Biopython code that builds the backbone (N, CA, C, O; Angstrom):
import numpy as np
from Bio.PDB.StructureBuilder import StructureBuilder

atoms = [
    (1, "MET", "N", (29.818, -87.150, 134.907)),
    (1, "MET", "CA", (28.962, -86.674, 136.072)),
    (1, "MET", "C", (27.832, -85.711, 135.723)),
    (1, "MET", "O", (26.777, -85.753, 136.357)),
    (2, "MET", "N", (28.012, -84.913, 134.810)),
    (2, "MET", "CA", (26.919, -84.017, 134.637)),
    (2, "MET", "C", (25.767, -84.603, 133.870)),
    (2, "MET", "O", (24.707, -83.979, 133.832)),
    (3, "SER", "N", (25.895, -85.743, 133.263)),
    (3, "SER", "CA", (25.043, -86.397, 132.450)),
    (3, "SER", "C", (23.542, -86.321, 132.787)),
    (3, "SER", "O", (22.653, -86.268, 131.938)),
    (4, "ASN", "N", (23.358, -86.323, 134.124)),
    (4, "ASN", "CA", (21.816, -86.218, 134.491)),
    (4, "ASN", "C", (21.676, -84.864, 134.887)),
    (4, "ASN", "O", (20.545, -84.671, 135.333)),
    (5, "TYR", "N", (22.408, -83.830, 134.895)),
    (5, "TYR", "CA", (22.127, -82.535, 135.215)),
    (5, "TYR", "C", (21.449, -81.809, 133.990)),
    (5, "TYR", "O", (21.640, -82.177, 132.831)),
    (6, "VAL", "N", (20.644, -80.752, 134.337)),
    (6, "VAL", "CA", (20.083, -79.882, 133.340)),
    (6, "VAL", "C", (20.423, -78.525, 133.446)),
    (6, "VAL", "O", (20.389, -77.982, 134.551)),
    (7, "ASN", "N", (20.744, -77.912, 132.443)),
    (7, "ASN", "CA", (20.993, -76.606, 132.215)),
    (7, "ASN", "C", (19.897, -75.693, 132.624)),
    (7, "ASN", "O", (18.797, -75.748, 132.073)),
    (8, "VAL", "N", (20.203, -74.748, 133.696)),
    (8, "VAL", "CA", (18.778, -74.002, 134.106)),
    (8, "VAL", "C", (18.937, -72.390, 134.028)),
    (8, "VAL", "O", (18.007, -71.585, 134.072)),
    (9, "ALA", "N", (20.205, -72.117, 133.912)),
    (9, "ALA", "CA", (20.326, -70.646, 133.772)),
    (9, "ALA", "C", (21.902, -70.235, 133.440)),
    (9, "ALA", "O", (22.805, -71.047, 133.643)),
    (10, "ALA", "N", (22.154, -68.912, 132.914)),
    (10, "ALA", "CA", (23.479, -68.402, 132.796)),
    (10, "ALA", "C", (23.962, -68.016, 134.146)),
    (10, "ALA", "O", (23.131, -67.517, 134.905)),
    (11, "LEU", "N", (25.066, -68.158, 134.519)),
    (11, "LEU", "CA", (25.515, -67.737, 135.829)),
    (11, "LEU", "C", (25.376, -66.245, 136.023)),
    (11, "LEU", "O", (25.116, -65.758, 137.123)),
    (12, "ALA", "N", (25.580, -65.431, 134.770)),
    (12, "ALA", "CA", (25.588, -64.037, 134.956)),
    (12, "ALA", "C", (24.216, -63.619, 135.175)),
    (12, "ALA", "O", (24.108, -62.422, 135.439)),
    (13, "ALA", "N", (22.982, -64.384, 135.131)),
    (13, "ALA", "CA", (21.784, -64.064, 135.437)),
    (13, "ALA", "C", (21.312, -63.999, 136.844)),
    (13, "ALA", "O", (20.193, -63.640, 137.212)),
    (14, "ILE", "N", (22.481, -64.462, 137.714)),
    (14, "ILE", "CA", (22.142, -64.435, 139.320)),
    (14, "ILE", "C", (23.396, -63.724, 139.994)),
    (14, "ILE", "O", (24.512, -64.204, 140.199)),
    (15, "PRO", "N", (22.914, -62.453, 140.284)),
    (15, "PRO", "CA", (24.069, -61.700, 140.574)),
    (15, "PRO", "C", (24.476, -62.072, 142.196)),
    (15, "PRO", "O", (23.613, -62.604, 142.895)),
    (16, "VAL", "N", (25.652, -61.807, 142.689)),
    (16, "VAL", "CA", (26.072, -62.039, 144.050)),
    (16, "VAL", "C", (25.015, -61.501, 144.918)),
    (16, "VAL", "O", (24.645, -60.349, 144.692)),
    (17, "GLY", "N", (24.518, -62.107, 145.800)),
    (17, "GLY", "CA", (23.356, -61.620, 146.749)),
    (17, "GLY", "C", (21.914, -61.824, 146.074)),
    (17, "GLY", "O", (20.926, -61.507, 146.736)),
    (18, "GLY", "N", (21.782, -62.268, 144.961)),
    (18, "GLY", "CA", (20.606, -62.354, 144.269)),
    (18, "GLY", "C", (19.983, -63.736, 144.007)),
    (18, "GLY", "O", (20.585, -64.756, 144.345)),
    (19, "SER", "N", (18.936, -63.770, 143.484)),
    (19, "SER", "CA", (18.233, -65.010, 143.361)),
    (19, "SER", "C", (17.470, -65.227, 141.935)),
    (19, "SER", "O", (17.199, -64.254, 141.231)),
    (20, "LYS", "N", (17.180, -66.403, 141.596)),
    (20, "LYS", "CA", (16.508, -66.440, 140.243)),
    (20, "LYS", "C", (15.525, -67.647, 140.355)),
    (20, "LYS", "O", (15.824, -68.663, 140.982)),
    (21, "LEU", "N", (14.402, -67.486, 139.749)),
    (21, "LEU", "CA", (13.336, -68.700, 139.728)),
    (21, "LEU", "C", (13.438, -69.319, 138.482)),
    (21, "LEU", "O", (13.414, -68.675, 137.433)),
    (22, "VAL", "N", (13.560, -70.620, 138.541)),
    (22, "VAL", "CA", (13.638, -71.668, 137.273)),
    (22, "VAL", "C", (12.493, -72.684, 137.574)),
    (22, "VAL", "O", (11.960, -72.734, 138.682)),
    (23, "GLU", "N", (12.171, -73.425, 136.617)),
    (23, "GLU", "CA", (11.171, -74.617, 136.752)),
    (23, "GLU", "C", (11.830, -75.761, 136.091)),
    (23, "GLU", "O", (12.316, -75.688, 134.962)),
    (24, "VAL", "N", (11.832, -76.866, 136.862)),
    (24, "VAL", "CA", (12.311, -78.270, 136.360)),
    (24, "VAL", "C", (11.269, -79.235, 136.539)),
    (24, "VAL", "O", (10.752, -79.345, 137.651)),
    (25, "ASN", "N", (10.877, -79.984, 135.530)),
    (25, "ASN", "CA", (9.933, -80.898, 135.831)),
    (25, "ASN", "C", (8.584, -80.604, 136.597)),
    (25, "ASN", "O", (7.927, -81.367, 137.305)),
    (26, "ARG", "N", (8.351, -79.262, 136.254)),
    (26, "ARG", "CA", (7.047, -78.705, 136.937)),
    (26, "ARG", "C", (7.272, -78.472, 138.571)),
    (26, "ARG", "O", (6.404, -78.403, 139.441)),
    (27, "VAL", "N", (8.592, -78.381, 138.694)),
    (27, "VAL", "CA", (8.985, -78.053, 140.227)),
    (27, "VAL", "C", (9.534, -76.679, 140.111)),
    (27, "VAL", "O", (10.339, -76.457, 139.206)),
    (28, "ARG", "N", (9.210, -75.794, 140.874)),
    (28, "ARG", "CA", (9.802, -74.407, 141.120)),
    (28, "ARG", "C", (11.034, -74.334, 141.948)),
    (28, "ARG", "O", (10.949, -74.638, 143.138)),
    (29, "ILE", "N", (12.204, -73.950, 141.427)),
    (29, "ILE", "CA", (13.431, -74.014, 142.076)),
    (29, "ILE", "C", (13.996, -72.704, 142.191)),
    (29, "ILE", "O", (14.222, -72.003, 141.204)),
    (30, "ALA", "N", (14.223, -72.365, 143.333)),
    (30, "ALA", "CA", (15.128, -70.878, 143.551)),
    (30, "ALA", "C", (16.554, -71.181, 143.643)),
    (30, "ALA", "O", (17.012, -72.020, 144.419)),
    (31, "LEU", "N", (17.241, -70.480, 142.836)),
    (31, "LEU", "CA", (18.724, -70.432, 142.705)),
    (31, "LEU", "C", (19.195, -69.145, 143.335)),
    (31, "LEU", "O", (18.798, -68.029, 142.997)),
    (32, "PHE", "N", (20.146, -69.418, 144.354)),
    (32, "PHE", "CA", (20.761, -68.187, 145.077)),
    (32, "PHE", "C", (22.253, -68.195, 144.623)),
    (32, "PHE", "O", (22.857, -69.202, 144.254)),
    (33, "ASN", "N", (22.765, -66.924, 144.702)),
    (33, "ASN", "CA", (24.118, -66.733, 144.785)),
    (33, "ASN", "C", (24.543, -66.136, 145.863)),
    (33, "ASN", "O", (24.260, -64.963, 146.104)),
    (34, "LEU", "N", (25.337, -66.941, 146.703)),
    (34, "LEU", "CA", (25.907, -66.488, 148.094)),
    (34, "LEU", "C", (27.422, -66.344, 147.780)),
    (34, "LEU", "O", (28.091, -67.377, 147.758)),
    (35, "ASP", "N", (27.973, -65.235, 147.553)),
    (35, "ASP", "CA", (29.154, -64.776, 147.426)),
    (35, "ASP", "C", (30.072, -65.576, 146.330)),
    (35, "ASP", "O", (31.260, -65.821, 146.538)),
    (36, "GLY", "N", (29.369, -65.954, 145.129)),
    (36, "GLY", "CA", (29.826, -66.579, 144.100)),
    (36, "GLY", "C", (29.581, -68.204, 144.012)),
    (36, "GLY", "O", (30.011, -68.888, 143.084)),
    (37, "GLU", "N", (28.827, -68.713, 145.119)),
    (37, "GLU", "CA", (28.484, -69.950, 145.181)),
    (37, "GLU", "C", (27.045, -70.014, 144.807)),
    (37, "GLU", "O", (26.205, -69.222, 145.232)),
    (38, "ILE", "N", (26.799, -71.017, 143.973)),
    (38, "ILE", "CA", (25.238, -71.149, 143.579)),
    (38, "ILE", "C", (24.561, -72.343, 144.320)),
    (38, "ILE", "O", (25.011, -73.488, 144.372)),
    (39, "TYR", "N", (23.464, -71.914, 144.856)),
    (39, "TYR", "CA", (22.765, -73.107, 145.651)),
    (39, "TYR", "C", (21.412, -73.106, 144.900)),
    (39, "TYR", "O", (21.044, -72.183, 144.173)),
    (40, "ALA", "N", (20.747, -74.174, 145.137)),
    (40, "ALA", "CA", (19.392, -74.470, 144.257)),
    (40, "ALA", "C", (18.348, -75.192, 145.553)),
    (40, "ALA", "O", (18.611, -76.290, 146.044)),
    (41, "ILE", "N", (17.436, -74.552, 145.874)),
    (41, "ILE", "CA", (16.408, -75.350, 146.784)),
    (41, "ILE", "C", (15.064, -74.985, 146.138)),
    (41, "ILE", "O", (14.847, -74.088, 145.324)),
    (42, "GLU", "N", (14.111, -75.971, 146.733)),
    (42, "GLU", "CA", (12.777, -75.843, 146.126)),
    (42, "GLU", "C", (12.176, -74.572, 146.506)),
    (42, "GLU", "O", (12.300, -74.200, 147.673)),
    (43, "ASP", "N", (11.560, -73.882, 145.689)),
    (43, "ASP", "CA", (10.929, -72.566, 146.012)),
    (43, "ASP", "C", (9.603, -72.481, 146.815)),
    (43, "ASP", "O", (8.666, -71.705, 146.629)),
    (44, "THR", "N", (9.723, -73.346, 147.644)),
    (44, "THR", "CA", (8.473, -73.434, 148.597)),
    (44, "THR", "C", (8.746, -73.528, 149.943)),
    (44, "THR", "O", (9.496, -74.384, 150.411)),
    (45, "CYS", "N", (8.018, -72.460, 150.765)),
    (45, "CYS", "CA", (8.236, -72.438, 152.328)),
    (45, "CYS", "C", (7.375, -73.780, 152.672)),
    (45, "CYS", "O", (6.319, -74.082, 152.116)),
    (46, "THR", "N", (7.960, -74.448, 153.586)),
    (46, "THR", "CA", (7.210, -75.645, 153.942)),
    (46, "THR", "C", (6.229, -75.392, 155.046)),
    (46, "THR", "O", (5.839, -76.350, 155.713)),
    (47, "HIS", "N", (5.768, -74.090, 155.311)),
    (47, "HIS", "CA", (4.864, -73.741, 156.209)),
    (47, "HIS", "C", (3.644, -73.514, 155.493)),
    (47, "HIS", "O", (2.606, -74.016, 155.927)),
    (48, "ASP", "N", (3.637, -72.811, 154.438)),
    (48, "ASP", "CA", (2.251, -72.565, 153.719)),
    (48, "ASP", "C", (2.673, -72.367, 152.297)),
    (48, "ASP", "O", (1.855, -71.737, 151.627)),
    (49, "GLY", "N", (3.710, -72.739, 151.705)),
    (49, "GLY", "CA", (4.203, -72.722, 150.256)),
    (49, "GLY", "C", (4.518, -71.365, 149.627)),
    (49, "GLY", "O", (4.467, -71.140, 148.418)),
    (50, "GLY", "N", (4.903, -70.344, 150.728)),
    (50, "GLY", "CA", (5.313, -69.141, 150.279)),
    (50, "GLY", "C", (6.558, -69.215, 149.048)),
    (50, "GLY", "O", (7.195, -70.261, 148.924)),
    (51, "PRO", "N", (6.798, -68.204, 148.297)),
    (51, "PRO", "CA", (7.875, -68.243, 147.390)),
    (51, "PRO", "C", (9.239, -67.738, 147.939)),
    (51, "PRO", "O", (9.497, -66.538, 148.029)),
    (52, "LEU", "N", (10.086, -68.718, 148.296)),
    (52, "LEU", "CA", (11.250, -68.381, 149.001)),
    (52, "LEU", "C", (12.240, -67.366, 147.890)),
    (52, "LEU", "O", (13.021, -66.510, 148.306)),
    (53, "VAL", "N", (12.045, -67.629, 146.644)),
    (53, "VAL", "CA", (12.701, -66.692, 145.721)),
    (53, "VAL", "C", (12.507, -65.246, 145.978)),
    (53, "VAL", "O", (13.302, -64.387, 145.597)),
    (54, "GLU", "N", (11.388, -65.005, 146.656)),
    (54, "GLU", "CA", (10.994, -63.539, 146.813)),
    (54, "GLU", "C", (11.388, -63.278, 148.360)),
    (54, "GLU", "O", (11.073, -62.193, 148.848)),
    (55, "GLY", "N", (11.974, -64.104, 149.040)),
    (55, "GLY", "CA", (12.235, -63.835, 150.380)),
    (55, "GLY", "C", (13.863, -62.874, 150.146)),
    (55, "GLY", "O", (14.533, -62.623, 149.145)),
    (56, "THR", "N", (14.016, -62.548, 151.589)),
    (56, "THR", "CA", (15.165, -61.755, 152.006)),
    (56, "THR", "C", (16.318, -62.665, 152.386)),
    (56, "THR", "O", (16.085, -63.643, 153.095)),
    (57, "ILE", "N", (17.645, -62.384, 151.925)),
    (57, "ILE", "CA", (18.626, -63.169, 152.289)),
    (57, "ILE", "C", (19.041, -62.425, 153.652)),
    (57, "ILE", "O", (19.056, -61.195, 153.687)),
    (58, "VAL", "N", (19.336, -63.108, 154.636)),
    (58, "VAL", "CA", (19.567, -62.771, 155.970)),
    (58, "VAL", "C", (20.959, -63.577, 156.484)),
    (58, "VAL", "O", (21.236, -64.642, 155.933)),
    (59, "ASN", "N", (21.645, -63.159, 157.325)),
    (59, "ASN", "CA", (22.856, -63.787, 157.904)),
    (59, "ASN", "C", (23.678, -64.427, 156.965)),
    (59, "ASN", "O", (24.428, -65.342, 157.305)),
    (60, "GLY", "N", (23.594, -63.993, 155.735)),
    (60, "GLY", "CA", (24.773, -64.443, 154.790)),
    (60, "GLY", "C", (24.125, -65.659, 154.001)),
    (60, "GLY", "O", (24.280, -65.724, 152.782)),
    (61, "CYS", "N", (23.387, -66.641, 154.700)),
    (61, "CYS", "CA", (23.076, -67.792, 154.015)),
    (61, "CYS", "C", (21.711, -68.429, 154.345)),
    (61, "CYS", "O", (21.497, -69.627, 154.160)),
    (62, "GLN", "N", (20.805, -67.577, 154.837)),
    (62, "GLN", "CA", (19.615, -67.693, 155.130)),
    (62, "GLN", "C", (18.649, -67.043, 154.227)),
    (62, "GLN", "O", (18.922, -65.932, 153.771)),
    (63, "VAL", "N", (17.341, -67.744, 153.870)),
    (63, "VAL", "CA", (16.356, -66.846, 153.320)),
    (63, "VAL", "C", (15.070, -67.099, 154.118)),
    (63, "VAL", "O", (14.598, -68.152, 154.546)),
    (64, "GLN", "N", (14.554, -65.583, 154.209)),
    (64, "GLN", "CA", (13.380, -65.447, 155.145)),
    (64, "GLN", "C", (12.224, -65.393, 154.189)),
    (64, "GLN", "O", (12.262, -64.614, 153.236)),
    (65, "CYS", "N", (11.159, -66.213, 154.406)),
    (65, "CYS", "CA", (9.991, -66.233, 153.659)),
    (65, "CYS", "C", (9.299, -64.852, 153.723)),
    (65, "CYS", "O", (9.222, -64.198, 154.763)),
    (66, "PRO", "N", (8.817, -64.472, 152.564)),
    (66, "PRO", "CA", (7.978, -63.269, 152.560)),
    (66, "PRO", "C", (6.824, -63.291, 153.277)),
    (66, "PRO", "O", (6.438, -62.230, 153.768)),
    (67, "ARG", "N", (6.042, -64.530, 153.476)),
    (67, "ARG", "CA", (4.572, -64.438, 153.968)),
    (67, "ARG", "C", (4.739, -64.404, 155.570)),
    (67, "ARG", "O", (4.081, -63.586, 156.212)),
    (68, "HIS", "N", (5.578, -65.250, 156.182)),
    (68, "HIS", "CA", (5.359, -65.313, 157.744)),
    (68, "HIS", "C", (6.812, -65.232, 158.460)),
    (68, "HIS", "O", (6.893, -65.264, 159.688)),
    (69, "GLY", "N", (7.809, -65.139, 157.734)),
    (69, "GLY", "CA", (9.045, -65.002, 158.234)),
    (69, "GLY", "C", (9.889, -66.117, 158.609)),
    (69, "GLY", "O", (10.934, -65.911, 159.226)),
    (70, "ALA", "N", (9.445, -67.508, 158.221)),
    (70, "ALA", "CA", (10.336, -68.514, 158.432)),
    (70, "ALA", "C", (11.497, -68.459, 157.619)),
    (70, "ALA", "O", (11.526, -68.105, 156.440)),
    (71, "ARG", "N", (12.507, -68.850, 158.358)),
    (71, "ARG", "CA", (13.980, -68.928, 157.753)),
    (71, "ARG", "C", (14.494, -70.401, 157.372)),
    (71, "ARG", "O", (14.353, -71.374, 158.113)),
    (72, "PHE", "N", (14.999, -70.420, 156.336)),
    (72, "PHE", "CA", (15.706, -71.461, 155.877)),
    (72, "PHE", "C", (17.195, -71.532, 155.414)),
    (72, "PHE", "O", (17.649, -70.646, 154.690)),
    (73, "ASP", "N", (17.841, -72.426, 155.768)),
    (73, "ASP", "CA", (19.373, -72.423, 155.255)),
    (73, "ASP", "C", (19.529, -72.560, 153.855)),
    (73, "ASP", "O", (19.141, -73.645, 153.423)),
    (74, "ILE", "N", (19.959, -71.814, 153.074)),
    (74, "ILE", "CA", (19.950, -71.851, 151.533)),
    (74, "ILE", "C", (20.860, -72.969, 151.225)),
    (74, "ILE", "O", (20.530, -73.742, 150.326)),
    (75, "ARG", "N", (22.069, -73.164, 151.920)),
    (75, "ARG", "CA", (22.905, -74.308, 151.758)),
    (75, "ARG", "C", (22.336, -75.869, 152.019)),
    (75, "ARG", "O", (22.729, -76.864, 151.410)),
    (76, "THR", "N", (21.356, -75.838, 153.029)),
    (76, "THR", "CA", (21.183, -77.197, 153.594)),
    (76, "THR", "C", (19.408, -77.504, 153.122)),
    (76, "THR", "O", (18.933, -78.624, 152.937)),
    (77, "GLY", "N", (18.734, -76.324, 153.017)),
    (77, "GLY", "CA", (17.536, -76.386, 153.161)),
    (77, "GLY", "C", (16.620, -76.669, 154.345)),
    (77, "GLY", "O", (15.405, -76.862, 154.382)),
    (78, "ALA", "N", (17.704, -76.634, 155.468)),
    (78, "ALA", "CA", (16.987, -76.811, 156.851)),
    (78, "ALA", "C", (15.973, -75.726, 157.229)),
    (78, "ALA", "O", (16.349, -74.592, 156.929)),
    (79, "ALA", "N", (14.754, -75.814, 157.829)),
    (79, "ALA", "CA", (14.147, -74.932, 158.501)),
    (79, "ALA", "C", (14.786, -74.472, 159.699)),
    (79, "ALA", "O", (15.076, -75.277, 160.584)),
    (80, "LEU", "N", (15.055, -73.127, 159.817)),
    (80, "LEU", "CA", (15.602, -72.530, 160.933)),
    (80, "LEU", "C", (14.752, -71.874, 161.973)),
    (80, "LEU", "O", (15.163, -71.715, 163.123)),
    (81, "SER", "N", (13.522, -71.478, 161.559)),
    (81, "SER", "CA", (12.660, -70.928, 162.466)),
    (81, "SER", "C", (11.166, -71.212, 162.223)),
    (81, "SER", "O", (10.669, -71.678, 161.198)),
    (82, "PHE", "N", (10.533, -70.836, 163.384)),
    (82, "PHE", "CA", (8.989, -71.026, 162.981)),
    (82, "PHE", "C", (8.633, -70.001, 162.332)),
    (82, "PHE", "O", (9.288, -68.964, 162.439)),
    (83, "PRO", "N", (7.382, -70.085, 161.422)),
    (83, "PRO", "CA", (6.434, -71.275, 161.767)),
    (83, "PRO", "C", (6.812, -72.611, 160.863)),
    (83, "PRO", "O", (6.188, -73.670, 160.941)),
    (84, "ALA", "N", (7.744, -72.416, 160.145)),
    (84, "ALA", "CA", (8.223, -73.627, 159.366)),
    (84, "ALA", "C", (9.201, -74.725, 160.415)),
    (84, "ALA", "O", (10.052, -74.362, 161.227)),
    (85, "PHE", "N", (8.851, -75.898, 160.157)),
    (85, "PHE", "CA", (9.751, -76.876, 160.825)),
    (85, "PHE", "C", (10.266, -78.001, 159.906)),
    (85, "PHE", "O", (11.111, -78.782, 160.342)),
    (86, "GLU", "N", (9.849, -78.100, 158.806)),
    (86, "GLU", "CA", (10.047, -79.020, 157.843)),
    (86, "GLU", "C", (11.060, -78.541, 156.934)),
    (86, "GLU", "O", (10.833, -77.453, 156.405)),
    (87, "PRO", "N", (12.001, -79.064, 156.684)),
    (87, "PRO", "CA", (13.069, -78.729, 155.549)),
    (87, "PRO", "C", (12.500, -78.620, 154.144)),
    (87, "PRO", "O", (11.599, -79.382, 153.791)),
    (88, "THR", "N", (13.031, -77.635, 153.283)),
    (88, "THR", "CA", (12.573, -77.737, 151.902)),
    (88, "THR", "C", (13.808, -78.408, 151.013)),
    (88, "THR", "O", (14.976, -78.430, 151.402)),
    (89, "ASN", "N", (13.409, -78.874, 149.933)),
    (89, "ASN", "CA", (14.447, -79.796, 149.267)),
    (89, "ASN", "C", (15.550, -78.857, 148.592)),
    (89, "ASN", "O", (15.356, -77.706, 148.200)),
    (90, "THR", "N", (16.747, -79.578, 148.536)),
    (90, "THR", "CA", (17.787, -79.043, 147.829)),
    (90, "THR", "C", (18.265, -79.802, 146.610)),
    (90, "THR", "O", (17.986, -80.996, 146.510)),
    (91, "TYR", "N", (18.974, -79.176, 145.672)),
    (91, "TYR", "CA", (19.393, -79.886, 144.431)),
    (91, "TYR", "C", (20.872, -79.571, 144.391)),
    (91, "TYR", "O", (21.375, -78.525, 144.800)),
    (92, "ALA", "N", (21.509, -80.592, 143.851)),
    (92, "ALA", "CA", (23.094, -80.389, 143.526)),
    (92, "ALA", "C", (23.268, -79.425, 142.426)),
    (92, "ALA", "O", (22.521, -79.479, 141.449)),
    (93, "VAL", "N", (24.119, -78.627, 142.512)),
    (93, "VAL", "CA", (24.688, -77.451, 141.551)),
    (93, "VAL", "C", (25.892, -77.714, 140.973)),
    (93, "VAL", "O", (26.803, -78.039, 141.735)),
    (94, "GLN", "N", (26.139, -77.642, 139.669)),
    (94, "GLN", "CA", (27.330, -77.649, 139.127)),
    (94, "GLN", "C", (27.292, -76.363, 138.205)),
    (94, "GLN", "O", (26.213, -76.139, 137.657)),
    (95, "VAL", "N", (28.467, -75.387, 137.942)),
    (95, "VAL", "CA", (28.603, -74.478, 137.243)),
    (95, "VAL", "C", (29.839, -74.879, 136.277)),
    (95, "VAL", "O", (30.862, -75.382, 136.743)),
    (96, "LYS", "N", (29.684, -74.640, 135.020)),
    (96, "LYS", "CA", (30.472, -75.005, 133.856)),
    (96, "LYS", "C", (30.402, -74.015, 132.822)),
    (96, "LYS", "O", (29.316, -73.654, 132.368)),
    (97, "ASP", "N", (31.623, -73.500, 132.376)),
    (97, "ASP", "CA", (31.365, -72.473, 131.270)),
    (97, "ASP", "C", (30.375, -71.443, 131.431)),
    (97, "ASP", "O", (29.701, -71.079, 130.467)),
    (98, "GLY", "N", (30.229, -70.924, 132.629)),
    (98, "GLY", "CA", (29.251, -69.831, 132.769)),
    (98, "GLY", "C", (27.762, -70.127, 132.789)),
    (98, "GLY", "O", (26.895, -69.253, 132.770)),
    (99, "GLU", "N", (27.539, -71.454, 132.830)),
    (99, "GLU", "CA", (26.160, -72.035, 132.744)),
    (99, "GLU", "C", (26.129, -72.780, 134.110)),
    (99, "GLU", "O", (27.082, -73.321, 134.669)),
    (100, "VAL", "N", (24.757, -72.692, 134.559)),
    (100, "VAL", "CA", (24.282, -73.221, 135.939)),
    (100, "VAL", "C", (23.568, -74.421, 135.551)),
    (100, "VAL", "O", (22.579, -74.392, 134.818)),
    (101, "TRP", "N", (24.106, -75.552, 136.078)),
    (101, "TRP", "CA", (23.300, -76.909, 135.862)),
    (101, "TRP", "C", (22.927, -77.466, 137.293)),
    (101, "TRP", "O", (23.675, -77.323, 138.260)),
    (102, "ILE", "N", (21.789, -78.071, 137.345)),
    (102, "ILE", "CA", (21.339, -78.753, 138.597)),
    (102, "ILE", "C", (20.879, -79.978, 138.163)),
    (102, "ILE", "O", (20.435, -80.239, 137.045)),
    (103, "GLU", "N", (21.045, -80.923, 139.375)),
    (103, "GLU", "CA", (20.308, -82.241, 139.372)),
    (103, "GLU", "C", (18.804, -82.071, 139.449)),
    (103, "GLU", "O", (18.252, -81.450, 140.357)),
    (104, "PRO", "N", (18.160, -82.669, 138.423)),
    (104, "PRO", "CA", (16.564, -82.431, 138.579)),
    (104, "PRO", "C", (15.906, -83.046, 139.636)),
    (104, "PRO", "O", (16.356, -84.007, 140.261)),
    (105, "PRO", "N", (14.916, -82.533, 139.825)),
    (105, "PRO", "CA", (13.934, -83.353, 141.058)),
    (105, "PRO", "C", (13.316, -84.453, 140.402)),
    (105, "PRO", "O", (13.095, -84.403, 139.192)),
    (106, "HIS", "N", (13.034, -85.390, 141.057)),
    (106, "HIS", "CA", (12.356, -86.645, 140.500)),
    (106, "HIS", "C", (10.951, -86.684, 140.596)),
    (106, "HIS", "O", (10.330, -87.658, 140.171)),
]
sb = StructureBuilder()
sb.init_structure("model")
sb.init_model(0)
sb.init_chain("A")
sb.init_seg("    ")
for serial, (resi, resn, name, xyz) in enumerate(atoms, 1):
    if name == "N":
        sb.init_residue(resn, " ", resi, " ")
    sb.init_atom(name, np.array(xyz, "f"), 0.0, 1.0, " ", f" {name:<3s}", serial, name[0])
structure = sb.get_structure()
């Protein structure tokens, strides 16, 4: 099943409550560690392109864009507050042997 996944980071590089920026196929992807679960979303606020990896994690599973405060669900990519209303892309994640693998963007 992991044949099309790419290794993007060591699990240890993403502390609980933390984030890490990676790039796959020229797409910036923010990895988030929520209570030991790793999630991957496109590192782009759909309002004005702000870097979500630099945002604050709020309410346990949301990231707030550092530019204008739009919030996204880290688990689903859904836009939760204005000024953003379009979701950001999410990518499937697998963790194996201490390494984080994601399904690459097309």
